[in-house]
C-alpha positions as CSV (number, residue, x, y, z in Angstrom):
1,M,19.7,0.2,-12.6
2,N,18.5,2.5,-9.7
3,Y,15.0,1.3,-10.3
4,V,15.9,-2.3,-9.7
5,I,17.7,-1.4,-6.4
6,L,14.7,0.7,-5.3
7,I,12.3,-2.2,-6.0
8,S,14.7,-4.6,-4.1
9,I,14.7,-2.3,-1.1
10,I,10.9,-1.9,-1.1
11,E,10.5,-5.7,-1.4
12,S,12.8,-6.2,1.6
13,L,11.1,-3.5,3.7
14,V,7.5,-4.5,3.3
15,P,7.9,-7.9,5.0
16,I,10.0,-6.3,7.8
17,A,7.3,-3.7,8.3
18,I,4.6,-6.3,8.4
19,V,6.4,-8.8,10.7
20,V,8.3,-6.4,13.0
21,V,6.9,-2.9,13.0
22,L,3.1,-3.7,12.8
23,P,3.0,-5.9,15.9
24,I,5.1,-3.3,17.8
25,V,2.7,-0.5,16.8
26,I,-0.3,-2.6,17.7
27,V,1.1,-3.4,21.2
28,W,2.0,0.3,21.7
29,F,-1.5,1.4,20.8
30,Y,-3.0,-1.1,23.2
31,Y,-0.9,-0.1,26.1
32,R,-1.3,3.6,25.3
33,N,-5.1,3.2,25.3
34,K,-4.9,1.4,28.7
35,Q,-2.8,4.2,30.1
36,L,-5.2,6.9,28.8
37,E,-8.1,5.0,30.4
38,A,-6.3,4.9,33.7
39,T,-5.5,8.6,33.5
40,K,-9.1,9.5,32.7
41,R,-10.4,7.4,35.6
42,S,-8.0,9.0,38.0
43,E,-9.0,12.5,36.8
44,I,-12.7,11.6,37.2
45,I,-12.0,10.3,40.7
46,M,-10.0,13.4,41.7
47,A,-12.8,15.6,40.4
48,V,-15.4,13.7,42.5
49,I,-13.3,13.9,45.6
50,E,-12.8,17.6,45.2
51,K,-16.5,18.2,44.7
52,N,-17.7,15.9,47.4
53,P,-15.1,14.6,49.9
54,E,-17.6,12.4,51.8
55,V,-18.3,10.2,48.8
56,D,-17.4,6.5,49.2
57,I,-14.7,6.0,46.6
58,Q,-15.1,2.2,46.4
59,E,-18.8,2.5,45.7
60,F,-18.2,5.1,43.1
61,L,-15.5,2.9,41.4
62,N,-18.0,0.0,41.3
63,K,-20.5,2.3,39.6
64,L,-17.9,3.6,37.2
65,N,-16.8,0.1,36.1
66,S,-18.8,-1.5,33.3
67,P,-21.0,-4.3,34.6
68,K,-19.4,-7.7,34.3
69,K,-21.2,-10.4,32.4
70,S,-22.3,-13.5,34.2
71,Y,-20.6,-16.8,33.5
72,K,-23.7,-17.9,31.5
73,E,-23.6,-14.8,29.3
74,Q,-19.8,-15.2,28.7
75,L,-20.4,-18.9,27.8
76,M,-23.2,-17.9,25.4
77,T,-21.0,-15.3,23.7
78,K,-18.2,-17.9,23.4
79,M,-20.6,-20.4,22.0
80,H,-21.8,-18.0,19.3
81,K,-18.3,-17.2,18.3
82,E,-17.3,-20.9,18.1
83,M,-20.4,-21.7,16.0
84,L,-19.8,-18.7,13.7
85,W,-16.1,-19.4,13.1
86,G,-16.6,-23.2,13.0
87,T,-19.2,-22.8,10.2
88,I,-17.0,-20.3,8.3
89,C,-14.0,-22.6,8.5
90,L,-16.1,-25.6,7.5
91,I,-17.3,-23.8,4.4
92,V,-13.8,-22.5,3.5
93,G,-12.3,-26.0,4.0
94,A,-15.0,-27.8,2.0
95,T,-14.8,-25.3,-0.8
96,G,-11.0,-25.6,-0.8
97,I,-11.0,-29.3,-1.0
98,L,-13.7,-29.2,-3.7
99,A,-11.7,-26.7,-5.7
100,I,-8.6,-28.9,-5.5
101,I,-10.5,-32.0,-6.6
102,V,-12.0,-30.0,-9.5
103,L,-8.5,-28.7,-10.4
104,S,-7.0,-32.1,-10.2
105,I,-9.7,-33.5,-12.6
106,L,-9.4,-30.6,-15.0
107,Q,-5.5,-30.4,-15.0
108,G,-4.6,-33.9,-14.3
109,F,-2.8,-35.0,-11.1
110,Y,-0.2,-32.3,-10.1
111,K,1.8,-32.5,-6.9
112,G,1.6,-28.7,-6.3
113,N,-2.1,-29.0,-5.7
114,I,-1.6,-31.3,-2.7
115,G,0.1,-28.5,-0.6
116,I,-2.5,-25.9,-1.7
117,G,-5.3,-28.4,-0.8
118,F,-3.8,-29.0,2.6
119,V,-3.5,-25.4,3.5
120,F,-6.9,-24.2,2.1
121,G,-8.8,-27.4,2.7
122,V,-7.7,-29.7,5.4
123,V,-6.5,-27.1,7.9
124,P,-9.8,-25.1,7.9
125,L,-11.7,-28.4,8.2
126,A,-9.6,-29.4,11.2
127,V,-10.1,-26.0,12.8
128,S,-13.8,-26.2,12.1
129,C,-14.0,-29.6,13.7
130,G,-12.3,-28.4,16.8
131,L,-14.5,-25.3,17.1
132,L,-17.7,-27.3,16.6
133,V,-16.6,-29.9,19.2
134,A,-15.9,-27.0,21.6
135,Y,-19.3,-25.6,20.9
136,N,-20.9,-28.9,21.6
137,N,-19.0,-29.2,24.9
138,A,-20.0,-25.6,25.9
139,K,-23.6,-26.5,25.0
140,K,-23.5,-29.4,27.4
141,T,-22.0,-27.2,30.1
142,L,-24.7,-24.6,29.6
143,E,-27.4,-27.3,29.9
144,N,-25.8,-28.6,33.2
145,L,-25.8,-25.0,34.5
146,K,-29.5,-24.6,33.6
147,D,-30.3,-27.9,35.4
148,N,-28.5,-26.7,38.5
149,D,-30.5,-23.5,38.7
């Protein structure tokens, strides 16, 4: 009897932990990391000012910051990610639809397969189409940028 209650409590706590606690912990870690970075930066700046009071703080901060990528580099990175995820979603979607067709042929027509096919086939295919269209648009934008240079 107690075993059933324990399992029931665990089955209730796992979704709550995943849906509520995990996002809170992730956000907390993110902001904690940002605060630690700011603290370390201020410590570095204070140490530089103590050692050399004539140093230009703005110039030192510019050197301390990581170099920013140009618009073309950012666009290329975005294009690579769109192509990668578009291809992955295309493969998953095509495999999902193929699996549903094979299951329908082997097991006969069953309504439950339609929902599964939609989630694992049509949705990834739609996402892949969107990503590949975005890749194509970014490619055209990149070509226009090259022509303007």
